[in-house]
Every structure is written in C-alpha cells, then in structure tokens.
N, C-alpha and C positions, 0 to 999 in steps of 0.2 A: 621316646625317640621321635615321634611325630612333632611334639612340641619343640624339641631341640632343633630338628632339621628345618622346621618352618621359621623359627625365630633367629637362627644364627645367620650371620652375614654370609653371602654367597662368595666367600673368598676361596682361593685355590687351596687344595689339600695335598700335602706330601704323602700322607698315609691314612688309610682307613682300615680299621680292624673290627670286624663283626664276628662275635663269638658268643655262643650260648649253648645250653645243654639240650633242652627238648623244645618241641613246638607241636602245634596242632595244624590241621589243614588250613584253617582260616588265617593263620599267621603268614603263610607263604607270600601273599601279595604285599604284605608289609616289608618283608625282608627284600623282596625284589625291588620295592620302592627305595629302600635304603641303598641298595647297590646302584640304582639309576642315579640317585642323588650324588653319590660319590663320584660317579663318572661325569656328571654335570659340573662338579666342582674340580674337574681336571686332576683327579687323584692320580698319583704316580705309582703307588704301591697299595694294592687292594687285597685284603685277607677276609675270607668268609669261612668260618669253622663252625660246624654243627656236630655236637658230640653224639647225639642219639637220633636215629632216623635219617631218611633221605629227603632233603628239601628240594623241590623242583625249581630250578631257575628258569625264567621265561625263555621260550624258544624264539628269541629275537637276537639279531646280531649285536655283539658288544661293540659300541662305536666310541672310540676315544683316540685323540691325537696325542695324548699325554701319558696313558697307562704304560708302565714299564714292567711291573711285577704283578702277577696274579697268583694268589695262593688259595686253593679251594680244598675243603675237607667236608665230606658228608653231604654232598649236593648231587642232584640229578641234572645231567647236562644233555641238551638236545642238539639237533643238527645245526640250526642257525647260530646258536651260541658258540659252537666249536669252530666256526669259520671266522678266523681273526683277521680277515682282509681289511677290516675297518679299524684295526689297531696297529698301524704301521710302525709304532715304536716299541711294541711288546717284545721283550727279550727273555723274560723269565716266567715260566708257567709250571706250577706245582699242583698236581691233582692227587689227593690222598683220600682213599676210601670213598670214591665217587662212583656213580653209575652213569655210564655213557650210552646214549641212544642215538648217537650220530655216526654216520658211516665214515666221516673224515675228521681229522684234526689237522687244520692247515694254517700255516703262517709263514710268510716270507721273511719276517723280521726275527722270529724266535731264535734265541741262542742257547737257552738252557731249558730242558724239559724233564720233569720228574713225574712219573705215573706209578703210584704205589697203592697196592691193595684195592685197585679199582675193578669194576665188573662190567662186562659187555654182554648184554642179553640178545645181541643180534646173531642171526644165522651166518651172516657174512663177516669177513674180517674188517675191522676199522683200519682205514688207511691213515698213516701219519706222514704228512707232506710238509717238511720243514727243511728246505734246502740250505738254510744258513745255520743250522744247529751246530753248536760247539760241544755241548755235553748232553748226555741222555741217560735217564735212569728208568728202567721198567722193572718193577719189583712186585711179586706176589699178585699178579693180575688174575682175574677169574673170567673165563670165557675164551673165545677164540683169540689166539695170539695176534697182535696187530701186525699189519703189513708196514714195514719201514721202507719208504721210498728213499731215493738217493740223497745222502747227506754229505755233500762233497767237502764241507768244512769241519766235519766231526773230529774231535780230538779225544774225547773220552766217552765210554759207554759202559753202563752197568745193566746187565739183563739177567733177571732171575725168573725162570719159568717154574712155578710151583706145581704141586700135585693137583690143585684145583683148576688148572688150565684144562680147557675142553679139548686140547690137542694131545691128550694122554692116550696111549694105546690100551685098549680094553682087554687085549689078550697077552699082555707082557708077562713073561714067566721067569724073571730074574736071570735069564741067560744072556741078556744084553741084546736080544734080537726082537725087533718089532714085527708085527704081523703084516705090516705094509709090504714086506718083502715076499709075502706069500700071495697066492691067488685068492685066498679066503680072508681078505683084509677086513678089519672092523670099520665101523662108520667114521671113527676119528682119524684113522690112518689114510682113508681115501681122501683125495684132494676135494675140496669144496670148489664151487664154480669160480669164485674170484681168484683162486690160486693160479689159474692158467695164464694170468697176465705176466707172471714172472716165475722163474725157477726157484728163487729163494724168498722166504718170508722175512727173515731177519738179517742174515749175514751180509747180503749184498748192500743193504742200506747203510750198514756201519763199517763197510770194508775199508774206508779211508781213515778209521780211527787210529790214534797213536797208542791209546791205552784202553784195554778191554777187560771187563769182568763178565764171564759167561758162566752162569750157574743154572742148573736145571734139576728137577726131580727125575727119578730113574725112568718113569713111564712116559715122559713127555717126548713126543716124536719129532718136533719141529727142527731142532738142531741136527738130528740124525738125517732128516730128509734134506735139509739145506746143504749138508756136507756132500751129498751126491753131485751137487753143482757148486762146490765150494769156490768162492771168489778168492782172489789173491789179496792179502792184507799188505799192501805195498808200503804202508807207513807204520805198521804196528811195532811198538818197541817194548811194551809191557803187557803181559797177559796173565790173567788169573782164571783158573778153571777149577771146578769141583769134581767129585768122583764120577759124575755122569759121563765125563769124557774119558774115563779110565776103565770102562766096563766093556764087555764083549770079549771074544776069544783073543784077539790080537791088539786090543786097545786101538782099534782103527780110528775112532773119532779124534783121539789125541794125536795120532800119527798124521792124520789128514790136515789138521789145522796147523801143526808145526811145519808141515811141508809147504803150506801156503802162506807162511809168515817169514819172508826172506830177510827182513831186517830186525827181527826180534832180538831184544837184548836181555830181557828178564822174563822168566816163566815161574809162576807160583801155582802150585797144586794144593788145594785145600780139600783134603780127602777125609770123608766120613767124620767130619767134625763141624758142628753147627755154629759154635761161638768163636769169638776172636781170640780167646785164651786157650790156645792149643797146648796140649801137654808135651808134644814132641814137635820139634822143628828141625829139619835137615836142609843144609845148603849144599849145593853141588857146583862144581866147576869143571871145565874141560881139562882132560889130560893133555900131554904134549903131542900125542899122536894126531894125525890129521883128522878133522871132523868129517863126518859123512855128508854127502851132498844133499841128503834129505832134511837137513836142519840148517838154521841160519848160522852163518859164520860169525855173526855179531853176538850170539847168545853167550853171555858171560856169567849169568847167575840163574840157578834153578833152585827154588825153595819148595820143600814138601812139608806140609803142616798136617798133623794128625793127632789123634788121642792115644793111639797105641799102634805099634808095629806088628801087624798080623799078616796073614797070607796075602790079603788083597794089597797091602802096602808093599810087601816084598815083590809082588808081581809087577807093580809099577816101577820099583827101583831097578828090577831086572831089565825092564824095558828101557829105562834111562841109560843104564850102563852100556846098552847097545850103541848109544851115541857118544861113548867115551866120556860120560859124566861121572865124576867121582863124588860120592856123597859122604858127608860127615855129620855127626849128631851134635846139636846144641841143646843146652838145658833151659834157660829162660828165654821166653819169646815175647816180643811186643810187636805183633804184626801191624802194619799201618792200615788205617781204615780210610777209604776214599769217601769224602763227603762232597756231594754236589750242592753248590750254593746257587740260589736263584736270585740274581741281582741283575736287573736289566732296565731298559728304557722302553717307552711306548709312545706311539703317536698315530697319526693317520688322518685320512680325509673323512670328514663327517658324512655320514649317510643318513637319509631320512628314516625315522622309526615309525612304524604304524602305531599311532597314538591310541588306537582302540584298546590295545593291551595295557595301557598305562593306568586305567581306572577300573575299579569294580563297578558293575552295573552297566557298562557299555555293551550294547547288543553285539553278538557275533556277526561278522560280515558274511552276507550271503553270496553265493557264487553268482557272478554277473552273467546274464545271458547276453548273447550278441545282439546288438541293436543297430538299426540303420544309422548311417552317419548323420550327424546334426550339422546343419549349415548355420552360419552366423558367427558372431564374435562374442567372446566372454567379456562383456562390458564391466561386470562387477569385479571379476578377477583381475581386470586390467587397471583397477583403481590403485592409487598409491597405498602403501602399507599403513600409513597414518590414518587414512580414511577407513580402511577395513578394520583396523584395531578399534576405532571409535564405533563402527557399526556393530561389531561383535559384542561390545560392552552392553548393548541393550538386550541381548539374549540371556536366558538363564545359562549359567556356566556350563551345564551339561550339554546344552545345545551348541554353545560356542565351541566346545571341544570336538563335538561330532563333525564340525565342518572340515576337520583334517582329512576326511575321506573324499572330499569333493575333487581335489586335484593336487598335484605336487605344490602348486602355488599356495595352498591353504595348510600345508602340513604343520607349520609352526606358528601360524598367526595367532592361535588361541593363547599362546604363551605370553603374549605382549599386549593384550587388550588394555584399553584405557580405563575400563571399569569391570567390576566383578559383581554378578548377581547370584548370590548363594541362596537360592530359593528352590521350591519345587518346580520340576520341569513343566508340570501342568499348572497354569495360573488358577485353575478352579480347585486346586488341591493344596492343603497345607502339609508339608512334610515335617517329620520330627527330626531331632538331631541325629538319632541313631541311623536313620535312612540316609542322611546327608554326609555323615562323618567320614566314611571310608573314601568316598569320592573327593570330598573337600580336602582332606589331608594329602591325598595324592596330588590334587590340583595345585595346592599352595607350595608343595615341595618341588614340583617339577616345572612350574611356570617361571619365567624370567622375573627377576626382582626389579621390574620397571615401575616407574611412578604411576599411581592410580588417581584418576579424577574422582571416581566414586566407587564405593563398596556398599552393597545392599545384602544384609543377612536377615533372613526371615524364615521362621519355623514355628511349629505349633507346640509339640510336646518335648519334654526333656526329663532326664533323671539326674540325680545328684552328680554321678560320675561324668555326665556330659558337660557340666559347666566349665571345667578347665579347657576343654576343646574349643568352646565358643570364645572364651577369653583369649585363647591363642589366635583364633581367626581375627579378632579385633586387633591384637597386637601386631599381627602380620600386616594388616591394613595400614596401621600407623607407621610401620617400618617402610612401607612403600609410599609414604608421603601422601596418603589419601587426603583429598580435599573435602569430600562429602561422604560421611559415614552414617549408614542407617542400620539400626539393630532393632528388629521387631520380634517380640516373643508373644505368641498368641496363646500361651498356656494359662492355667488357672492359678499358677503360683509365679512368684517373681524369680528371675534369674539374677543372682547377686554378682555384680561386677566387683573386681578386686578393690580393696581400699588403698589404692595407689594413685598418685597424681597422673592425670592424662597429659602426656608430653608430646607435643607436636608443633612444629613451626609452620605447618602447612594446612592443618585442619581448619576449614572455614564453616562447615555445616555439620551439626551433630543431631541426629533424629533417633530418639530412644522410645521404645514402647515395651512395657511389661518387664522392666528391669529394676533391680534394687541398687540404690546409689548411696555411697558412704562419703564421709567427710573429705578424705583426700581426693577422691575422684571429682568432687564438685568444686574444688579449688582449681580454676582454670588459668592460674597465673602462668603455667607453662604452655599455654596455647595462645600465643600473642596475636594470632590472626583469626581466632574463632569469632564469628559474627552472628551465627544463627544456631540457636539451641531450641529443640522441640522435645518436650517430654510428655508422653501420654501414658496413662495408667502405670506410672512408676511409683516406687516406694522410696521415700527419701529418709535416710537415717543420718542426717547431718544437721548441725546447727546453723550452717551458713553455705550459701552458694555465691561465688564471686567471680567476676570477670571484668577487666577494664576495656576489653576489645569488643564485647558483645553488643550487637545492635538490635537483634530481634530475638525475643524470648517468648516461648509458648509453653504453658504448664496446664495440662488438661487432664482431669480425672485422676490426679495424683494423690498420694496419701503420705501422712507422717504420723507416727505414734508417739513422738517426743512430747514431753510436757512443755518445752520451750518452743517458741516460734522459729521457723527457718528464716534467717535473714537473707534477703536477696540484695546483693551489692553489685549493681551494674550501672555505674555512673554514665556510660556512653550509650545507654539503651535508647533506641528510637521507637520501637513498637513492643507492646506487651500484651500477652493474652494469658489471663488467669481464670480458669473455669473449673468449677466443681472440685475444689480442693478438700480432701477428707482429712480432718485433724485440725490443729491450730492454723488459722489463716497466716500465711507467710507475712513477715514484716518487710515492707518495701522501703529500702533506703533511697535517698534522693537520686532522682534520674533527671538531671538538668536538661538533657537533650531530647527528652521524650516527646514524641509527636502524637502517637495514637496509643490508646489503651482500651482493652476490653476486659472487664472484671465481672465475673458472675460467681458470687460466693456460694450459691447453691444452699443445700441443707447441710451445712458443715456441722458435724455432730459435736465438736468440741467448742464451737463458737455460737451455739444456739442456746438461747435463754431457756432454762428449765422451768421457769415460772411465767413464760410469755402468755399475755392475754390482752385483748383489746388494743393491740398495736403498741403496747408499752412494754419495754424490757425491764426486768426487776433491778437492773443495775442502777436505776435512778432512785431506788429505795434503799433503806438501811439494811433490809433483810435480803441482800443479793445472793443469788445462787452461786455455786462454785465455778460455773462457766463465766458468769458476768464479772466476777472479781478480776481486776487487772492482774496479770501474771508478772513475775519478777522482771523479765527481760524487756518489758515495755517502759521501764523507767527512763530509758535514754531517748524515747520518742513518744510524743503525745498521740500521734496517729499511727495506726498499723498499716493502712493502705493509702489513704488520701494524701498524706504528706509526701510520700514518695512519688506520686503521679501528678502533683500539683502543677508541673510545668507543661503538661500535655496540651495539644491543640484540639485533639478529638478524643472524646471519652464515651464509653458505654459502660454504665454502672448498673448491674443487676444483682438482686439478692432475693432469697426466700424470706418470708415474713418473720421467722423466728430468729434469724441471724442478727446479732447486735453490733457487729464490728462497724458498719457504716454509721449507725446511730451514735456509737461512742466516739468515733472519729470526728463527727460533726460538732461535738462539744469543743473541739480545738480545730475547727475547720480552717484549712489554709485558704489562701486566695489563689484562684486559678487565673493567673495573670495573662495566659496565652490562649485560654480555652475559647474555641469558636463554635464547635458543634458538640452537643451533649444528648445522649440517649439514656433515659431512665425507665425503670419498670414500675409496677404498682407498689413495690416496697416503699418508694419515696413519697407516695401519696396517701399515707395512712396517718393516724393520729388526729386529734381534734382539729388542729389548725394547719394540717399539712406542713408541719414545721421542717421536716427534712428537705422538702422541695424548696421551701422558702429560703432556707439557710444556704443551700448550694447556689441558688439563683443570685442571692445577695453577694456571694463571693466569686461570681463569674463576671467581671466588669466588661469583658469584650465579647461576650457570647453573642453569636449571630443566629444560631439555629438550635431549637430545643425540640426533641422528639420524646413523647411520652407513650410508652408501649404498655397499656394498662390492662391488667388481668387477662392477658392473652399471651400464650406461649409460642404460638406459631407465627410464621411470616405472612400468612394469608388472612389478614384481619378483615372482618366483615364491614367494619366502619372505620373510615379515615376522615378526620376533621383537620382542616388547616386554618390557622388563625393568623391575623396580622393586626398591627396597631391601628387605632383610630387616630384622628387628627389631634386629639387632645394631648396635652403635655404628658410625657412619660413619668411614672413615679421614680424616685431616686433609688428604690430598692431593686431595680432591675436594669440590665445592661441597655444602654442607649443604642447599641448596635444590633439588638435582637430584632430580626425582621421576619422570621418564620417560626411558627410553633405548630407541631403536628401532634395530634392525639389519635392513637390507633387502639381499637378495642373490638370486641366481638359483639357487644350490645350496649346501648346507652341506658344504664340503670342509675340508681341513686348514687353509687360510688363515682360514676363518671360525671354526673351532674354536679357533684360536690367539687370535683376538680375543675370543671368548666367555670363554675361560679368563682372559684379561687382565681383563675386566670383572668376572668373579666375584670377583676379588681385592678388589674394592670392595664386596663383599656385594650384588651385583646378580643377581637371579634372573630367568630368561627363560621366557616361554611363547610358543608359536606362535600366530599369528593366521590 
C-alpha cells in the first residue's frame, strides 16, 4: 500500500474502499495514513471496513471540502473526528460496529445518518446534532441512548433500542411497568445529569418525521419516559411499532403516540415476530361510523403482523376495535423493508491539522507554559514561501516537519520543500532503513507532489525486505522531477537497484554509494540531461555504461565480477575519475571532448600480472599468465584506457606496480594531441630504460608541464625538485612546449637518481625547492 500511494499520481479520487480482516497495533498508523491520503486526493466516497477488532482512527478533525459519503465499520472514533465542521459537503454517514468516545456527533450538512451495532462507553449521552438530516437509522446500539437534537428536515427515521442498551430497567417484571414510576428506582431509570437539558431523549428530535419505525426491547425505558412529555408528530404519515408499544395494562404507549399523530395515514404493528416473513398479517380499515377524536382522521390502513394469534394479539385487536377498525386476515405476506441509502456530497473549508500526529517518532507536544510577551518581528516567518521552502530543504526531513509547530505560518511549509534529506536526524549517527521507513512512507504520501531540486537518501543498515522501500523512495524522487539525487548506503553489503532503465527528463546529478547496478539501469538513454554521475563503492553487474549527455563521471572503489570489461561509452564527457576499480579495468571508449582525467588503477586483482617481477609483466613472454592474456572483448580496441582519454588536456595516471594495463596500452600508445599537463607516479619510471615514461612523453607533442610523484603516496612530499630546459637545443623526442618538470619524492635514493639521469638526457636541469 505504501508503494502504491507513494508512486501513484496525486489525481482526484471518486471512491476509496479500505477493507481488511485483522490487524495488530502497529498497523493503526498505516491505516490512518491511507485515510489521510484519500482525503488529500479529494475523495468523495470513503469506506473503511475492519472485520475483526476495533481500529483507532486519529483523534483529529476530518478536513475535506469534497467528501460526500463516509462508511465506517469496526473502527474507534474519538471526539475531534466526530466533529464534521470541516466537511461542509458531507451528506451520508454510515457507522457500523464502531466504538464512539466522543460526546457529540455534529454536522450541519449531513442528510443521511446510520448508526448500527455501535457502542458508547461514556457515562453521559452522546449528542447528535444534525439539523439538516433527512433520514436516520439507529439500530442495536450499546450504551446510553443518544440525545437527538432537533432535526427540522427529517423525513424518515428507524430507531431500534435493543436489550444491550444501558437504558434498560433493572427491575422490570413483565408487567409493562418500569421502576422509574416508583420511589425506589434503579440506577438506569434515574435521569443522568445531561438529561436535564431536555424532557425527551429521542422523540423530540425526530418529531418532524413523515415516516417512523420505533422498535425497542421490553426492558428499555427511554421511549416510555419520553412519552410522558410526548411531542406532537405534526407530519407523521406512516408509523411502524413493535410489541413494546402494546404492553402494559391499557396499551398506554400505543394510545399516547396515536393521540399525538394527527395526520397519520398508515399504522403497522409488528408484534412478537423478529423476521420480515410473518406467518399472519391482518389489515384493518375504518368502519362507516365516526372515528374517535383520539385518532387521526387520515388513518386509512392498519397492519398487524405476527406469527400466531394468541392472547396478546387479541388484546391488541380489541384495543384497535375501540377505534372502529375492522380487521381481516390475509394469508401470504410480503412486508416492505425500509432501506436507508447513504449517498451524499461533501465539502468544506480547509482547517490546519497538527502535523505532529502525521508521523511515527514525532515527540508529543508538551503543555506550553505562559511566557512573557516577546517583542520584535518574525523576520524569518515573513520571508516568501519560495525562500522558506528552500531553507527547509537543508534540514533533515524530520526536522523540517517539526517546524509545523512554530506558528500557523509554518503548518504546511514542510509539504512543499525544494529538497528532501532522508537521513538520520543527528548528523553524527547513521540510521538504518527500519528506523527511517515509517516516517519516510508517511512523509512521501502526505507531502505535495511538487518538483524537487535535490533528494538525499542516506542510511547504514538494511535487510532484504527493506530494499523495495528504498527503491520506492528513489522512484518517488524521479516522479517529482528531482534534479540531484543522492543515494548512500553505508552497509557491508550492496543494495541492489532494479534492473530497469532510469527514466527522467530532469535528472542532472546522480550520486551513488554502496549500491548494486545492473545493465538496464546503467543505460542512461532515458536521462537526456544527466551530466554528473558519481559512483562510490558500487558493484557493477553490466557489460556497458552509456550516456550521450554525461559530462562528469567519477568511479571510485567500485567492483565488477564479470569476465568481460565494462564498456564506458560517454562521448560528451569532460572530466573523468577512475580510482581503485576491483575486477577487470573498464574499457574507455572515445571521449572526444575530454579535458581532465584522473586514473588510478590500484591493485586491480584481475588485471595484475600473476608472474610479475623486476618491473616486467609476463604478457611480453610466451608463457603469459591468465590475467595478462588479452580477453575477448578487447578485439575492437587496442587500448583499454589510454585510447579513450587521448583527447584530454590534463591527465593524472597512477597505478600499482603489478598492474599491466598501462604497459599493454603503451604497445599501441595513442597520440595525446591536446595534453598540456601530466602527472605520473613511480609505475611509469620502472624497467631498464624507463620505457613507459619515454613512450608517453614521445606521444605528447604539446605537453607543457610534467609532474612525477615518485614512490610517495601522500601529498606532503619531503623533496620537491623543479627542472627547466637549458639553452641547448631540445631533443625531438620531447615536446618543445614543455617548460616545467616537477619531481616529488620522500627521499633521493638510487631510483630517484636514475629518473633524474634520464631527464637530464633531455637537457633538463633541476633545483631543490
């Protein structure tokens, strides 16, 4: 789900249905995140159904100008959530098997409300304030019966108070009399404190209805108590009652409600029968004699539905005949079933949400102590949004989100920062993926899908199941048109990126560390503006890396276990850095625009002569080792490295003594037609006649400066000698433009003297610096 919500387009949604069977406590933040995502996508119909258990929804206001229908099943609802003031278009609310911990359900837009099998664990009654309600259903609720405030527009209502209601008389004795009429009333029959605000709990609120179904268990006291202050049902046309209304000595409840229904047209009595398929159905009509004043003159149909005609039923029939109603028996019955449909609209004015609750790991807000007033102006908060978005991009994402508590001005700035730093909150600590995952998934789902200048992802450890999440973060960055993407993995193993092409028309810089790269990923044909690629400690499982747009390439401490060489095809490259590559040295194809190159072949285990001794590789002999033998893919190029970089203006070429690649390339040494500065290490000054150094100098016709860094690995050399030409004629074997030669070493020994003697043959004189 996190992958889906992060990667899908932030388009508007007509419907969202979230339905599952079971969950554990740690799943609750995820479900709340899915709900918030739906609201962000302007969902119009939202369904959340949980089959097993009660899942807590956040105690935050639901804020949507678009939500029309809300269908909840198996969730726990708190005070703030049940205030729908921020959902001005909400018309349909269905709550089934929910637990409510709020004192009010309020909405000025709600038209259809259904509350079935819900529970209320409060000592007070929950108040339902929905003045525009058209239809209401309260069915099998547990706890105190809700207070229904005035519903002036109500048309139909279905109310069933079951035996689990806490308003059941504890001393009821089948006589139809509640102990509330006695002095020794039980605790349920005694009014609770919030009852004093109104005489009726239910009936007054629905007194404007045209169609009513009023059902109750025999022990429930609310209807009986409401009838003592029974309102007049001035619009009521159809009424369905169960046997609860036909108990007591004189059927007083039935008589009372009929007396207060002056325009009633149809009365249905569903007596001692639970299901809709009643065995006996009787219909009654008025006789021609004048109807009594205690009953509606519009009443033209009375239905009695039951399973068997016994003494209780006969008692009711006798009561009806007192109103001149003649009853006849019918055999087959198909009673109508009233179904309340929740179809509505939603809208509203956006209200700010406390973003502390949006992320796991955010610290709880402490109660603020009163502080003396601070004088001055909030100069940072007064800056334009664009500047603040840029400033927040330099913070770790956790810190950027926390700025939402500074002031109202900062509530949503974190959602549109120009950069994302998915790193540990403490710069001195490396987080692992598991620590970052919950926060990052929430962050990426809830932030705006605005363009990103930069995304930095850095972590230390991960397990196999974490890899898809990191790949999702990368894809999210690309979807947000990121221009600079950094992915640093500080673990002992590589994080494998998908073998899929990287597709972006915006990505300019890609910085990778500790990742595994495959063939499709390293084909950057779908990244037409990618100019900078940096790979550090990466594992390359591809035969080729290619890009026509790339200008700067750095490959440091990377590896490849392939038998063939990785071909680097970057014809537009300007600068190259290739350092300590483990495996076959990459084959560099022509880089016509190259200006600078730094190549340090290091102790490459697959390009090191196994028989190396005395400065000579065995490749020159007939009995060559398996490493020195040319491998198949070299047939298209005589040089592995030097041919590709022959157009460079500035070169640094370093190698360990056993590596034979430079030595083999020099057999087909290209001409460095643009080379002006050259740095070489001791590798080039070995052999009887220093042939490698002589060869490369011979093929550098415009060389201006030569630096020899001999048998010294550091930058703080103890001895630096600078040489220049004497006035004698220069030999043809060296560039006529060469005017500076530097020799850097730790000590002047026999090896250094040999090099100096070689250079003096070119009329170069040295002085110590």
